[in-house]
N, C-alpha and C positions, 0 to 999 in steps of 0.2 A: 090513553097512550097505547098504540098498537103493539102487539107482541109478535116477535119474530118466530114464525113457525119453522120447525126443523124440516130439513130437506127430506123428501120421500121419494122412493123409487116407484115411479108410475108405470114402468114397463120391465119385463124380464129380459129385454134385449141387452146383450153385451157385445164386446168386440171380438168374441170368439176365441180369446186366448185362455189358457188355463188360469184359474184364480191364483192370486198372490196369497201365500200363507203367511200369517202373522209370525209364526215361529221362524220363518226363513228370512224375514225382513230385519234390517238393522233397527234397533230400538229407537235410535235418534232420527230415523227417516219417517216416522209416523207419530201422530199425536192423538192419544185416546184418553186424555185426562178428563175427569168428570167436571162438568160445568163449562167446558171449552168446546169450541167447534172442532169436530174431527177432521183432520187434514192428513195428507200423505204427499210424499214427493213422487211426482209422476215418473215412471221409469223411462219415458220417451223424451219429454221436454225438460225433465229434471227441475221442475218448479213445484212449489207447494200448491196442491189442489185440494178441493173440498171433497169429503166422502159423503155420499148420499145414502140414506137408509138407516135402519135401526138394527136389524138382524142380518139382512143381506146388504152388504156394503158394496158400493161401486163408486169409481172415480167420476166426478161430474164431467159432463161434456164441456170441452174447452178448446180454445184455439192454440195452435203451436206457437204463435207470435204474441202471446199475452194480450189478446184482443177480447174485450168484454161486450162487444156489440152483439145484438140478437136480430133475428129476422131472416127472411129468405135472401135479401140482398147481402147481408153480412156473411151468410153461409157460402154464397157464390164467390164473394170477394176474398175471403180469408181461408186459410188452410186448416182443415180439421185435424187435431192431434190424434195419432193412432192409439195413444194411451187413454182416450176417453172411453167411458163405460167399462173400464177394467174392473173385474170382480175381485174383491178382497175377502178372504175367509179367515175368521177368528178361530183358529185351531187350538189356541191356548187362551186362558182367561186374562182379563185385564190386570189382575193382581200379579200374575206371572210376568206379563209385559212390563209392569212397573218395577219389579225386582230386577229384571234385565236392564232396564233403563238406569237404575241406580248403580248397578255394577259397572255399566259402561261409563257412567259419569265419574265414578271413583277411579277407574283405570285411566281415563283421560287426564284427570287431575294429577295422578301420580306420574304421568309422562311429562308433565310440564317441568321445565328446568327451574331450579331455585333462583330467586332473585340475587344478583351479585351486589354486594355492598363494597364500593371502592373507598378505601381509607385514604385520607390525604397523605401525601409524601412528606415526611418530616423535613424541616429545614436543616441544611448542613450545619454542623457545629462550627463555632468560630475557632480559627486557628489559635494555637497556644501563644504564638508570638504577638497576637493582637489582644489577648486577654489581659486585663489590668488586674494587678494583685489586690486582694481584699485588704482594706486598711485595718491595722491592728492597734493603732494609737489614735487618740483624739486629734492630734495635729495632722496626721495623714488623712483621716476622714474629713476634716475641715477643708483641707486642700482640694480633695476630690469633689467635695460638695460645691465649693466656689467655682471650680472649673466647669462643673456641669451647669451651674447657673449662667455663666457667661455664654456657654455654647447654646443652651436651650432658649435663652431670651433673644438671641440673635437669629433664631430659626423662624420659619414661617408656618409652623404647625399650629393647629387650632388649640391643642391642649398643652401649649408650652407654658413654662413658668413665667408668671407676670404678677407683679405686686406681691400680695400674700398668698396667691394661688401657686401650688406646686404640682407638677406632673407626677406620675407614678414613680419614676426613677428619682426625681428630686425628693419626694416624700420618703422614699426608702433610704436615701443617703442621709437625710436629716435625722431620721430615726436611728440610723447606725451611729451617727456622731453623738447623739444624746445618750445612747446606751454606753458607748465607750467612755464618754465624759463622766458618767455616773459610776461606772465600775472601775475607773482608773485607780482610785486609792486602794481598793481591795486587791487589785492585781499587783500594784507596787508592793503592798505589804506581803503578799505571797512570794514575790520575787526576792525580797529581802530575807524572808525566812528560809527559802531554798538556798540562797547564797550562804547564809550563816551555817546551815546544816552541811553544806559541801565543805566549808572551811574547817568545821569541827571534825568531819570524817577524815580530811587530809591531815590534820594535826595528829589525830590518833594513829593514823598509818605511819607517819614519820616518827612518832614517839616509839612505837613498837620496833621499827627498824633500827632506831638509835640504841635501844636497849639490847637488841640482839648483837649489834656491832661491838658494843663495849664489853661484852662478856669475855672472860679469859679464854685462852686457846684450849685449855683442857676441857672446859665446859662445852666449847664449840665442838671439839672432837668427840666428847661423850654424846652430844646430841646427834652428831652425824653418824655414829655407829662405831663398832669395834674395828671394822675393816678400814675405815678412814684413819682411825687412831694408829693402827699398825703401819699403815703406809707412811704416815707422818714420822713415826719413830724410825722407820727404816731409812727415810731420806736424811735424817739428822746424822747418821753414822757415816764417817768418811770411808772411802774404799781402801782396801788393804794395799800395802806396797807391792808392786809387781803383779797385782791382780788385773783382771780384764775390766775395762770401764763399761758402764751401762750404755754408753753411746755406741750405736752400730750404724755404719754408713761409710761412704767414700772419704778419702783424706781431703781435708779442707786446705787449699793453697794459702800459705802465709805470706808470699811475696809475688811480685809480677813475674810472668813467664818470660818476657823479653826485657831485661833490665835496661839495655841501651835505648830501645824505643820509649821506654817509660821515662828515662831521663830527658830525652829530646822533647817529649810532650810537656813535661813539667817546665822546661826552659822556655818553650814557646808560650805557654800560659802566663809565665812570669813577665815576659816582655809585653804581652797583650795587656795585662793588668797595669803595668807601669805606664803605658801610653794613656790609659784611661785616667 
């Protein structure tokens, strides 16, 4: 098997331009990795071209239109790229170029925008007016379960209730009915206990109220305080003759202001009642 020989610079002739310095080039525009062919982006045609030489590097002679033909006829027919035979000088070591390459790669990675993850929009909640109440008794659960069976069996869904098979909603309603049927005796017993406890508490409250109501007036006055007792004793005494009454306010009329109008009104009402 033939071995590919590295390209050698057979002449010192170049294009007459100043050499390209490795420290001035972008790290990603030249390839100097060990074990790979050395290449560079031509500054004129902006295409990857091969670097010839080991110590004195030059860009290989090439066509500006990406032509690979050789010979005198090809040289006459095709345009020679001005970047051919461009000298490249390694003013820094390969290790320094590798570090610059890694730094440029990490910077480019950091400039990339993070991938956006779009979360699905949640479905709108069902209105309260359409929500069915949760069954609390076995009879209600059985009614809801039978209604679901009628609706599901008449549908065209592949996973509908048929025979002994139940869909997810049917299985849930069946489990709810079984749970309510099993726990119904315990819930009834708890309800009876709570009802008896409420009746006992109400009876105790009414008994205490009755005992307080039947107490004599003196004991009620004693429990209310000396101020209430003094007020009650004061109210029992009748006012003295010729004294000022405790009532303060305008004089209350004891008769009609217009006696004649009052008599006429009473006579009219009497005749009206007589006709009825």
